[in-house]
One Martini backbone bead per residue (centre of mass of N, CA, C, O) as a GRO file, in nm:
protein
  369
    1MET     BB    1  -7.640  12.935  16.009
    2LEU     BB    2  -7.687  12.853  15.688
    3GLY     BB    3  -7.442  12.941  15.489
    4VAL     BB    4  -7.519  13.205  15.330
    5ASP     BB    5  -7.537  13.453  15.132
    6ARG     BB    6  -7.668  13.766  15.110
    7GLY     BB    7  -7.771  13.698  14.792
    8ALA     BB    8  -7.955  13.473  14.842
    9ASP     BB    9  -8.196  13.284  14.741
   10ASP     BB   10  -8.471  13.101  14.817
   11ALA     BB   11  -8.357  12.824  14.727
   12ALA     BB   12  -8.091  12.833  14.891
   13ILE     BB   13  -8.224  12.866  15.167
   14LYS     BB   14  -8.395  12.611  15.165
   15THR     BB   15  -8.161  12.407  15.130
   16ALA     BB   16  -8.002  12.488  15.385
   17PHE     BB   17  -8.226  12.428  15.588
   18ARG     BB   18  -8.275  12.132  15.529
   19LYS     BB   19  -7.988  12.036  15.601
   20ALA     BB   20  -7.975  12.150  15.895
   21ALA     BB   21  -8.234  12.016  16.007
   22MET     BB   22  -8.144  11.726  15.964
   23GLN     BB   23  -7.886  11.739  16.144
   24TYR     BB   24  -8.048  11.872  16.422
   25HIS     BB   25  -8.262  11.685  16.474
   26PRO     BB   26  -8.398  11.528  16.750
   27ASP     BB   27  -8.439  11.238  16.622
   28ARG     BB   28  -8.108  11.233  16.562
   29ASN     BB   29  -8.048  11.382  16.871
   30GLN     BB   30  -8.087  11.228  17.132
   31GLY     BB   31  -7.992  11.419  17.417
   32ASP     BB   32  -7.888  11.677  17.249
   33ALA     BB   33  -7.862  11.999  17.339
   34ALA     BB   34  -7.696  12.133  17.115
   35ALA     BB   35  -7.871  12.039  16.877
   36GLU     BB   36  -8.133  12.171  16.975
   37GLN     BB   37  -8.026  12.463  16.961
   38LYS     BB   38  -7.953  12.459  16.660
   39PHE     BB   39  -8.239  12.403  16.560
   40LYS     BB   40  -8.361  12.668  16.661
   41GLU     BB   41  -8.169  12.860  16.504
   42VAL     BB   42  -8.242  12.758  16.224
   43ASN     BB   43  -8.541  12.834  16.240
   44GLU     BB   44  -8.498  13.137  16.286
   45ALA     BB   45  -8.342  13.195  16.027
   46TYR     BB   46  -8.564  13.105  15.829
   47GLU     BB   47  -8.795  13.285  15.935
   48CYS     BB   48  -8.648  13.540  15.845
   49LEU     BB   49  -8.546  13.483  15.535
   50SER     BB   50  -8.850  13.402  15.425
   51ASP     BB   51  -8.907  13.705  15.499
   52PRO     BB   52  -8.885  14.000  15.345
   53GLN     BB   53  -8.903  14.199  15.587
   54LYS     BB   54  -8.704  14.055  15.779
   55ARG     BB   55  -8.466  14.052  15.587
   56ALA     BB   56  -8.436  14.358  15.555
   57ALA     BB   57  -8.387  14.412  15.855
   58TYR     BB   58  -8.137  14.230  15.884
   59ASP     BB   59  -7.961  14.369  15.664
   60ARG     BB   60  -7.960  14.646  15.830
   61TYR     BB   61  -7.949  14.548  16.165
   62GLY     BB   62  -7.968  14.264  16.227
   63HIS     BB   63  -8.042  14.112  16.528
   64ALA     BB   64  -8.150  14.388  16.652
   65ALA     BB   65  -8.424  14.403  16.488
   66PHE     BB   66  -8.562  14.176  16.715
   67LYS     BB   67  -8.558  14.359  16.946
   68ASN     BB   68  -8.821  14.475  17.117
   69GLY     BB   69  -9.020  14.417  16.859
   70GLN     BB   70  -8.872  14.450  16.613
   71GLY     BB   71  -8.932  14.426  16.244
   72GLY     BB   72  -9.253  14.390  16.192
   73GLY     BB   73  -9.293  14.123  16.370
   74ALA     BB   74  -9.289  13.840  16.562
   75GLY     BB   75  -9.031  13.710  16.556
   76PHE     BB   76  -8.870  13.456  16.726
   77ASN     BB   77  -9.111  13.427  16.949
   78GLY     BB   78  -9.334  13.454  16.694
   79PHE     BB   79  -9.387  13.196  16.536
   80ASP     BB   80  -9.459  13.100  16.192
   81ALA     BB   81  -9.551  12.795  16.059
   82SER     BB   82  -9.610  12.877  15.755
   83ALA     BB   83  -9.307  12.911  15.666
   84PHE     BB   84  -9.277  12.571  15.646
   85SER     BB   85  -9.473  12.440  15.432
   86ASP     BB   86  -9.267  12.416  15.174
   87VAL     BB   87  -9.059  12.197  15.346
   88PHE     BB   88  -9.194  11.965  15.502
   89GLU     BB   89  -9.204  11.724  15.308
   90ASP     BB   90  -8.896  11.694  15.246
   91LEU     BB   91  -8.784  11.676  15.535
   92PHE     BB   92  -8.988  11.429  15.657
   93SER     BB   93  -8.948  11.196  15.451
   94ASP     BB   94  -8.674  11.097  15.582
   95ILE     BB   95  -8.751  11.074  15.889
   96MET     BB   96  -9.071  10.944  15.868
   97GLY     BB   97  -9.158  10.912  15.590
   98ALA     BB   98  -9.342  10.888  15.332
   99ARG     BB   99  -9.633  10.969  15.207
  100SER     BB  100  -9.909  10.772  15.101
  101GLY     BB  101 -10.233  10.846  15.140
  102ARG     BB  102 -10.252  10.546  15.255
  103ALA     BB  103 -10.303  10.247  15.337
  104ARG     BB  104 -10.094   9.947  15.346
  105GLY     BB  105 -10.190   9.707  15.476
  106PRO     BB  106 -10.113   9.403  15.501
  107GLY     BB  107  -9.855   9.220  15.574
  108ARG     BB  108  -9.589   9.031  15.512
  109GLY     BB  109  -9.457   8.743  15.532
  110ALA     BB  110  -9.214   8.553  15.637
  111ASP     BB  111  -8.926   8.414  15.580
  112LEU     BB  112  -8.783   8.089  15.518
  113LYS     BB  113  -8.559   7.833  15.648
  114TYR     BB  114  -8.388   7.534  15.502
  115ALA     BB  115  -8.207   7.240  15.578
  116LEU     BB  116  -8.062   7.025  15.322
  117GLU     BB  117  -7.954   6.688  15.322
  118ILE     BB  118  -7.743   6.513  15.091
  119SER     BB  119  -7.620   6.299  14.877
  120LEU     BB  120  -7.415   6.244  14.614
  121GLU     BB  121  -7.611   6.063  14.460
  122GLU     BB  122  -7.850   6.266  14.473
  123ALA     BB  123  -7.696   6.490  14.323
  124PHE     BB  124  -7.669   6.325  14.061
  125HIS     BB  125  -7.982   6.238  14.015
  126GLY     BB  126  -8.176   6.348  14.193
  127LYS     BB  127  -8.480   6.468  14.374
  128LYS     BB  128  -8.763   6.406  14.591
  129ALA     BB  129  -8.830   6.597  14.873
  130SER     BB  130  -8.944   6.557  15.202
  131ILE     BB  131  -9.073   6.825  15.402
  132THR     BB  132  -9.086   6.983  15.729
  133VAL     BB  133  -9.266   7.291  15.806
  134PRO     BB  134  -9.264   7.535  16.028
  135GLY     BB  135  -9.554   7.761  16.076
  136SER     BB  136  -9.761   7.987  15.915
  137VAL     BB  137 -10.112   7.980  15.852
  138ALA     BB  138 -10.405   8.013  15.733
  139CYS     BB  139 -10.704   8.053  15.862
  140GLU     BB  140 -10.984   7.854  15.817
  141THR     BB  141 -11.214   7.988  15.971
  142CYS     BB  142 -11.151   8.300  15.849
  143GLU     BB  143 -10.966   8.300  15.588
  144GLY     BB  144 -10.747   8.527  15.709
  145SER     BB  145 -10.903   8.788  15.837
  146GLY     BB  146 -10.960   8.761  16.177
  147ALA     BB  147 -11.266   8.725  16.161
  148LYS     BB  148 -11.561   8.647  16.219
  149LYS     BB  149 -11.817   8.506  16.107
  150GLY     BB  150 -12.006   8.778  15.965
  151SER     BB  151 -11.750   8.947  15.975
  152GLY     BB  152 -11.518   9.235  15.976
  153PRO     BB  153 -11.330   9.470  15.898
  154THR     BB  154 -11.266   9.798  16.024
  155ALA     BB  155 -11.232  10.111  16.051
  156CYS     BB  156 -11.019  10.312  16.194
  157GLY     BB  157 -11.077  10.548  16.451
  158THR     BB  158 -10.804  10.703  16.462
  159CYS     BB  159 -10.739  10.727  16.125
  160ARG     BB  160 -10.986  10.661  15.931
  161GLY     BB  161 -10.814  10.453  15.729
  162ALA     BB  162 -10.516  10.580  15.666
  163GLY     BB  163 -10.268  10.473  15.876
  164ARG     BB  164 -10.236  10.779  15.976
  165VAL     BB  165 -10.103  11.030  16.199
  166ARG     BB  166 -10.117  11.339  16.365
  167VAL     BB  167  -9.846  11.524  16.527
  168GLN     BB  168  -9.767  11.754  16.771
  169GLN     BB  169  -9.435  11.930  16.750
  170GLY     BB  170  -9.465  12.205  16.838
  171PHE     BB  171  -9.453  12.364  16.520
  172PHE     BB  172  -9.501  12.074  16.429
  173THR     BB  173  -9.647  11.840  16.187
  174LEU     BB  174  -9.669  11.500  16.222
  175GLU     BB  175  -9.642  11.185  16.043
  176ARG     BB  176  -9.775  10.865  16.149
  177THR     BB  177  -9.816  10.564  16.243
  178CYS     BB  178 -10.071  10.393  16.345
  179PRO     BB  179 -10.104  10.240  16.662
  180GLN     BB  180 -10.374  10.078  16.629
  181CYS     BB  181 -10.325   9.944  16.311
  182GLY     BB  182 -10.027   9.965  16.186
  183GLY     BB  183 -10.128  10.100  15.889
  184GLU     BB  184 -10.394   9.950  15.771
  185GLY     BB  185 -10.689  10.101  15.847
  186ARG     BB  186 -10.773   9.845  16.025
  187VAL     BB  187 -10.998   9.652  16.237
  188ILE     BB  188 -11.082   9.399  16.486
  189ALA     BB  189 -11.374   9.368  16.660
  190ASP     BB  190 -11.430   9.039  16.591
  191PRO     BB  191 -11.244   8.794  16.666
  192CYS     BB  192 -11.109   8.507  16.611
  193ASP     BB  193 -11.079   8.225  16.811
  194ASP     BB  194 -10.833   8.067  16.670
  195CYS     BB  195 -10.636   8.345  16.597
  196GLY     BB  196 -10.702   8.628  16.745
  197GLY     BB  197 -10.699   8.814  16.462
  198GLN     BB  198 -10.443   8.726  16.267
  199GLY     BB  199 -10.513   8.497  16.033
  200ARG     BB  200 -10.315   8.287  16.190
  201VAL     BB  201 -10.143   7.968  16.231
  202ARG     BB  202  -9.977   7.708  16.375
  203ARG     BB  203  -9.805   7.485  16.137
  204GLU     BB  204  -9.732   7.197  15.981
  205ARG     BB  205  -9.562   7.123  15.671
  206THR     BB  206  -9.572   6.926  15.368
  207LEU     BB  207  -9.312   6.915  15.123
  208MET     BB  208  -9.209   6.918  14.784
  209VAL     BB  209  -8.874   6.884  14.654
  210ASP     BB  210  -8.691   6.978  14.371
  211VAL     BB  211  -8.388   6.815  14.308
  212PRO     BB  212  -8.144   6.868  14.101
  213ALA     BB  213  -7.921   6.760  13.895
  214GLY     BB  214  -7.600   6.880  14.007
  215ILE     BB  215  -7.608   6.983  14.275
  216GLU     BB  216  -7.469   7.203  14.515
  217ALA     BB  217  -7.323   7.311  14.772
  218GLY     BB  218  -7.509   7.609  14.870
  219THR     BB  219  -7.763   7.592  14.735
  220ARG     BB  220  -8.057   7.783  14.647
  221ILE     BB  221  -8.404   7.729  14.710
  222ARG     BB  222  -8.704   7.878  14.580
  223LEU     BB  223  -9.031   7.911  14.741
  224ALA     BB  224  -9.293   8.066  14.648
  225GLY     BB  225  -9.527   8.119  14.909
  226GLU     BB  226  -9.387   7.913  15.158
  227GLY     BB  227  -9.409   8.085  15.392
  228GLU     BB  228  -9.534   8.295  15.585
  229ALA     BB  229  -9.818   8.409  15.674
  230GLY     BB  230 -10.003   8.672  15.658
  231PRO     BB  231 -10.164   8.908  15.817
  232ARG     BB  232 -10.481   8.932  15.745
  233GLY     BB  233 -10.423   8.837  15.426
  234GLY     BB  234 -10.145   8.849  15.367
  235PRO     BB  235  -9.876   8.782  15.209
  236GLU     BB  236  -9.652   8.550  15.146
  237GLY     BB  237  -9.371   8.418  15.189
  238ASP     BB  238  -9.063   8.257  15.158
  239LEU     BB  239  -8.876   7.959  15.073
  240TYR     BB  240  -8.546   7.860  15.181
  241ILE     BB  241  -8.322   7.619  15.043
  242PHE     BB  242  -8.035   7.468  15.188
  243VAL     BB  243  -7.781   7.289  15.042
  244ASP     BB  244  -7.625   6.977  15.150
  245VAL     BB  245  -7.336   6.769  15.102
  246LYS     BB  246  -7.222   6.482  15.180
  247LYS     BB  247  -6.969   6.300  15.262
  248HIS     BB  248  -6.765   6.076  15.090
  249ASP     BB  249  -6.591   5.772  15.091
  250LEU     BB  250  -6.463   5.800  14.777
  251PHE     BB  251  -6.547   6.095  14.694
  252GLU     BB  252  -6.447   6.397  14.534
  253ARG     BB  253  -6.551   6.734  14.470
  254ASP     BB  254  -6.526   6.946  14.154
  255GLY     BB  255  -6.795   7.024  14.059
  256ALA     BB  256  -6.818   6.790  13.789
  257ASP     BB  257  -6.586   6.650  13.934
  258LEU     BB  258  -6.407   6.346  14.022
  259TYR     BB  259  -6.232   6.197  14.310
  260CYS     BB  260  -5.996   5.919  14.348
  261THR     BB  261  -5.846   5.642  14.528
  262ALA     BB  262  -5.616   5.372  14.411
  263PRO     BB  263  -5.500   5.082  14.523
  264ILE     BB  264  -5.197   4.904  14.435
  265PRO     BB  265  -4.991   4.676  14.367
  266MET     BB  266  -4.660   4.656  14.313
  267THR     BB  267  -4.674   4.460  14.071
  268THR     BB  268  -4.871   4.627  13.898
  269ALA     BB  269  -4.694   4.879  13.883
  270ALA     BB  270  -4.449   4.728  13.748
  271LEU     BB  271  -4.610   4.541  13.516
  272GLY     BB  272  -4.896   4.589  13.499
  273GLY     BB  273  -5.258   4.644  13.424
  274GLU     BB  274  -5.581   4.588  13.573
  275VAL     BB  275  -5.836   4.808  13.706
  276GLU     BB  276  -6.108   4.875  13.921
  277GLY     BB  277  -6.358   5.129  13.923
  278PRO     BB  278  -6.576   5.342  14.052
  279THR     BB  279  -6.905   5.479  14.022
  280ILE     BB  280  -7.159   5.693  14.111
  281GLU     BB  281  -7.390   5.489  13.982
  282GLY     BB  282  -7.249   5.182  14.055
  283GLY     BB  283  -7.030   5.114  13.872
  284ARG     BB  284  -6.771   5.018  13.635
  285VAL     BB  285  -6.413   5.075  13.568
  286SER     BB  286  -6.148   5.037  13.346
  287ILE     BB  287  -5.790   5.046  13.420
  288SER     BB  288  -5.491   5.110  13.263
  289ILE     BB  289  -5.172   4.990  13.376
  290PRO     BB  290  -4.867   5.078  13.344
  291ASP     BB  291  -4.557   5.017  13.357
  292GLY     BB  292  -4.413   5.199  13.623
  293THR     BB  293  -4.610   5.301  13.820
  294GLN     BB  294  -4.671   5.573  14.029
  295THR     BB  295  -4.731   5.745  14.285
  296GLY     BB  296  -4.988   5.990  14.182
  297ARG     BB  297  -5.102   5.893  13.941
  298ARG     BB  298  -5.335   6.013  13.689
  299PHE     BB  299  -5.662   5.915  13.578
  300ARG     BB  300  -5.884   5.968  13.304
  301VAL     BB  301  -6.250   5.959  13.304
  302ARG     BB  302  -6.473   6.019  13.080
  303GLY     BB  303  -6.804   6.087  13.178
  304LYS     BB  304  -6.779   6.001  13.522
  305GLY     BB  305  -6.914   6.223  13.663
  306MET     BB  306  -7.110   6.470  13.717
  307SER     BB  307  -7.375   6.630  13.685
  308ARG     BB  308  -7.511   6.903  13.515
  309LEU     BB  309  -7.655   7.188  13.587
  310ASN     BB  310  -7.881   7.243  13.346
  311GLN     BB  311  -7.720   7.019  13.175
  312LYS     BB  312  -7.545   6.844  12.962
  313GLY     BB  313  -7.378   6.602  13.077
  314ARG     BB  314  -7.048   6.528  13.216
  315GLY     BB  315  -6.802   6.485  13.397
  316ASP     BB  316  -6.504   6.377  13.541
  317MET     BB  317  -6.279   6.111  13.633
  318PHE     BB  318  -6.024   6.082  13.892
  319VAL     BB  319  -5.750   5.849  13.925
  320GLN     BB  320  -5.544   5.783  14.200
  321ILE     BB  321  -5.241   5.636  14.262
  322GLU     BB  322  -5.153   5.375  14.512
  323VAL     BB  323  -4.876   5.227  14.617
  324GLU     BB  324  -4.841   4.917  14.774
  325THR     BB  325  -4.690   4.790  15.047
  326PRO     BB  326  -4.590   4.508  15.158
  327VAL     BB  327  -4.724   4.281  15.403
  328ASN     BB  328  -4.686   3.999  15.575
  329LEU     BB  329  -4.439   3.829  15.505
  330THR     BB  330  -4.287   3.568  15.402
  331ALA     BB  331  -3.997   3.407  15.379
  332ARG     BB  332  -4.012   3.363  15.072
  333GLN     BB  333  -4.081   3.656  14.992
  334LYS     BB  334  -3.827   3.782  15.110
  335GLU     BB  335  -3.628   3.621  14.940
  336LEU     BB  336  -3.728   3.725  14.664
  337LEU     BB  337  -3.676   4.027  14.717
  338LYS     BB  338  -3.372   4.003  14.756
  339GLU     BB  339  -3.317   3.894  14.476
  340PHE     BB  340  -3.429   4.135  14.328
  341CYS     BB  341  -3.233   4.347  14.442
  342GLU     BB  342  -2.967   4.205  14.349
  343ALA     BB  343  -3.061   4.206  14.037
  344GLY     BB  344  -3.069   4.491  14.037
  345GLY     BB  345  -3.059   4.837  13.926
  346ASP     BB  346  -3.068   5.160  13.825
  347ASP     BB  347  -3.307   5.108  13.622
  348CYS     BB  348  -3.527   5.024  13.843
  349ASN     BB  349  -3.436   5.301  14.033
  350PRO     BB  350  -3.405   5.610  13.926
  351SER     BB  351  -3.492   5.802  14.152
  352SER     BB  352  -3.323   5.695  14.393
  353THR     BB  353  -3.049   5.700  14.254
  354GLY     BB  354  -3.046   6.004  14.191
  355PHE     BB  355  -3.084   6.105  14.479
  356PHE     BB  356  -2.823   5.977  14.610
  357LYS     BB  357  -2.627   6.124  14.427
  358ARG     BB  358  -2.701   6.410  14.528
  359VAL     BB  359  -2.634   6.361  14.824
  360LYS     BB  360  -2.331   6.292  14.787
  361LYS     BB  361  -2.257   6.563  14.658
  362PHE     BB  362  -2.338   6.735  14.902
  363TRP     BB  363  -2.144   6.607  15.111
  364ASP     BB  364  -1.881   6.657  14.955
  365GLY     BB  365  -1.906   6.964  14.959
  366LEU     BB  366  -1.892   6.999  15.270
  367ALA     BB  367  -1.615   6.859  15.314
  368SER     BB  368  -1.442   7.060  15.139
  369GLU     BB  369  -1.519   7.316  15.324
   0.00000   0.00000   0.00000
């Protein structure tokens, strides 16, 4: 049953028992009759092999040594729980939790989450945001103790202040969290009228949050101790603020860099000129457009991007050109454009001229096949 050799020493037997008992323990196999039977057999095997006299009898006569009261001991039906005292602590520290030897005290308050949405400009400059957070705060009447003024918590009568109680389960004695005090080791005999003995009440709080310049969407800000108040004077949890940056009408962001698109007239693209572009701080920047600029060309403006989080300097701004085709032309404008086209040559439109030459070559190739 334990899977050890005939010559196994006490340490090997103890280790094998601990492993098998953990595997088949009823708490881990609730409702499994087969596992329960295995657990009993494992207990019987260890009870035999941990006793020198019973082990000697088993080595000589096998299982028959314990039938009809033989074997010189209580046998499998007269189990002696003291045989397990040396492995009890290790075995049930994993199943029921390690013994603390003392009450654990009031629990910690829960952490809170808050979603904060800001604009891209606010992410650039940084800001101090005022937020309202619902949650639990320490009761002012009892100052968080949960007891009426003039009284206080008393030792739990069930566990006598230990926070844990012992429960007999078959031949085992298990130690569990006290159900009366929840492991705190103390109870409120005369609870506060305002908080009902919890030591905390529901209330909204207004907090100021320092949002640093250069913060990005998805960044988490932690405010230690600003979460839920702990019950009956327990420590507070933390408040986690998740920042989201709203989509901007002009700019797209990639880290510390900004991107925007600037439409320019066809004439400016052809002849060259100057265009003004916006900056995130509300200013203007002049961009020199060389003659013959095509749609999609990107110009870099250094140092006009976003602030860098917790760093000096800024990213860059990239302005992508979009050449605009004229619309709503007058008769005279159309006449001038026709004259322009007639006067033009391959040098004026190199890309389209080259493209159509490749198309003609492709068609000629298909015709020859």
